[in-house]
C-alpha positions as CSV (number, residue, x, y, z in Angstrom):
1,S,18.2,12.9,-17.7
2,Y,14.2,11.8,-17.9
3,G,13.5,12.6,-14.2
4,Q,11.1,10.1,-11.6
5,R,9.7,8.3,-14.0
6,P,8.6,4.5,-13.5
7,S,9.4,2.5,-16.1
8,S,6.0,1.8,-17.8
9,E,5.8,6.0,-18.7
10,L,9.5,5.5,-19.9
11,L,8.6,2.4,-21.8
12,I,5.2,4.1,-23.4
13,S,7.0,8.2,-24.8
14,Y,10.7,7.3,-25.1
15,G,10.0,3.4,-26.7
16,F,13.5,2.4,-24.1
17,A,12.5,0.9,-20.0
18,P,15.5,-0.1,-18.1
19,A,15.9,-3.7,-16.9
20,V,13.5,-4.9,-14.2
21,G,14.8,-4.2,-11.0
22,D,17.0,-1.6,-11.8
23,N,14.6,1.8,-11.7
24,P,14.0,3.0,-8.5
25,D,10.9,5.2,-9.5
26,D,9.2,2.3,-11.0
27,E,5.9,1.5,-8.6
28,Y,2.4,0.1,-8.1
29,A,-0.3,2.3,-6.4
30,L,-2.0,-0.8,-3.5
31,T,-5.6,-0.9,-3.5
32,L,-6.3,-1.3,0.5
33,G,-9.8,-0.8,2.3
34,V,-12.0,-1.6,4.8
35,D,-13.6,-4.6,3.9
36,G,-17.3,-5.3,3.3
37,N,-17.8,-8.4,4.8
38,D,-16.2,-7.3,8.8
39,Q,-18.6,-7.3,11.5
40,F,-17.8,-3.9,12.3
41,A,-17.3,-2.3,7.7
42,E,-19.6,0.6,9.1
43,V,-18.2,1.8,12.5
44,K,-14.6,0.9,10.7
45,A,-15.3,3.5,7.8
46,Q,-17.1,6.2,10.0
47,V,-13.9,6.0,12.2
48,L,-12.4,6.6,9.0
49,R,-13.8,9.5,7.6
50,D,-14.0,10.9,11.5
51,M,-9.9,10.7,10.9
52,G,-10.1,12.4,7.3
53,L,-9.1,9.1,5.5
54,N,-11.2,6.6,3.4
55,P,-12.6,3.4,4.0
56,V,-10.6,3.0,0.8
57,E,-7.2,4.3,0.0
58,T,-4.3,4.2,-2.6
59,F,-0.3,3.7,-1.4
60,P,2.4,3.2,-4.0
61,L,4.8,-0.1,-3.2
62,K,8.0,0.8,-5.1
63,L,10.8,-1.6,-5.5
64,S,12.9,-0.1,-2.4
65,G,9.9,-0.5,-0.4
66,Y,6.2,1.7,0.6
67,P,5.4,3.8,3.6
68,R,5.2,2.6,7.4
69,Q,1.3,4.7,6.7
70,L,0.2,1.6,4.6
71,L,1.3,-0.9,7.3
72,Q,-1.3,1.3,10.3
73,Y,-3.6,1.2,7.9
74,A,-4.2,-2.4,6.6
75,S,-3.4,-3.0,10.9
76,F,-6.5,-1.1,11.3
77,V,-8.7,-2.2,9.0
78,L,-7.5,-5.6,9.3
79,C,-8.0,-5.7,13.5
80,S,-10.6,-7.0,15.3
81,P,-12.0,-5.9,18.3
82,E,-14.4,-7.2,21.1
83,K,-16.6,-4.1,20.7
84,A,-16.8,-1.6,18.2
85,S,-16.6,1.4,20.9
86,D,-13.1,0.2,20.8
87,L,-12.5,1.6,16.9
88,P,-12.5,5.4,17.6
89,G,-9.1,5.1,20.0
90,L,-7.5,2.1,18.0
91,A,-7.9,4.3,15.0
92,K,-5.6,7.2,17.1
93,T,-3.1,5.4,18.0
94,A,-2.7,3.9,14.6
95,F,-2.6,6.2,12.6
96,T,-1.1,9.4,15.4
97,G,0.8,7.5,17.9
98,S,-1.5,7.4,20.8
99,N,-4.7,9.0,21.5
100,G,-4.3,12.2,21.5
101,I,-3.0,14.9,19.0
102,G,-1.0,14.1,16.3
103,Q,-0.4,14.2,12.1
104,S,-2.8,11.9,11.5
105,I,-1.7,9.3,8.4
106,F,-4.3,11.2,6.0
107,D,-1.8,14.6,6.6
108,A,1.3,12.3,6.4
109,A,0.2,9.4,3.6
110,R,0.0,12.3,1.4
111,G,3.2,14.0,2.0
112,V,4.7,10.0,1.3
113,M,3.1,9.4,-2.0
114,N,4.2,13.3,-3.2
115,G,7.4,13.5,-1.8
116,Q,8.1,15.8,1.3
117,A,6.4,13.4,4.5
118,R,7.6,10.9,6.3
119,G,4.8,10.3,8.9
120,K,6.4,8.3,11.9
121,Q,4.1,8.7,14.3
122,G,1.6,6.6,14.8
123,V,2.2,2.2,15.8
124,I,0.5,-1.0,13.9
125,L,-2.0,-2.3,15.9
126,G,-1.6,-6.3,17.0
127,G,2.4,-5.6,18.1
128,I,4.3,-8.3,16.1
129,A,1.4,-10.6,15.2
130,G,-0.6,-7.8,13.9
131,E,2.9,-7.1,11.9
132,I,3.5,-10.1,10.0
133,A,-0.6,-10.4,9.4
134,V,-0.8,-7.6,7.8
135,R,2.9,-8.2,5.8
136,E,0.9,-11.4,4.6
137,M,-1.6,-10.2,3.4
138,L,0.2,-7.0,1.6
139,A,2.2,-10.2,0.4
140,D,-1.0,-12.3,-0.9
141,M,-1.8,-9.0,-2.6
142,C,0.7,-9.0,-4.3
143,A,0.5,-12.6,-5.7
144,D,-2.8,-12.0,-6.6
145,A,-1.5,-8.7,-8.6
146,L,1.2,-10.5,-10.4
147,S,-0.8,-13.6,-11.2
148,A,-2.5,-11.4,-12.8
149,Y,-0.2,-11.4,-16.3
150,P,-0.7,-13.8,-18.7
151,N,4.0,-13.7,-19.0
152,T,6.3,-14.7,-16.8
153,L,9.4,-12.5,-16.9
154,E,10.9,-15.1,-19.0
155,K,9.1,-15.1,-21.5
156,D,8.2,-11.3,-21.3
157,K,12.7,-11.2,-21.4
158,G,12.5,-13.2,-24.6
159,V,9.7,-11.6,-26.3
160,A,11.5,-8.3,-25.9
161,Q,14.6,-9.9,-27.6
162,G,12.7,-11.2,-30.4
163,R,12.6,-14.7,-29.8
164,M,8.5,-16.2,-30.1
165,P,6.8,-17.5,-27.3
166,D,5.5,-21.1,-26.5
167,F,1.1,-20.9,-26.5
């Protein structure tokens, strides 16, 4: 067995890659952070630091899904409170599920990335509308990342089969 490796590593190290969609270990590192143009950007960044998080974090996206903590983090960086003083409470709600003490998203997300913990505490801010906004943002980010590739999947398959692409 070659172990749990993404297709890119299998291709570079061993000269082959599974068919697209067949490798559950394929992943994309999605980087997400506080928008510098957000009116509360500095306060959000500080609140994140106070909770042991960074204003910019990276989360793994796999064919099998993504960590819930990604949605919680995204809902916090996207939230639009009426006043900056609401942000510490919103962060505690998003990352621990209450204004009390609980496992932080930092511990849970690090555990998920290392294959250890799941960390289900915390909520997605804004309810269903907040979750829809976060998922739409993620879809847009993924579409933008995919559009950076010069070839389509069909062209890449043709090249792999020895056909020259039409330029």
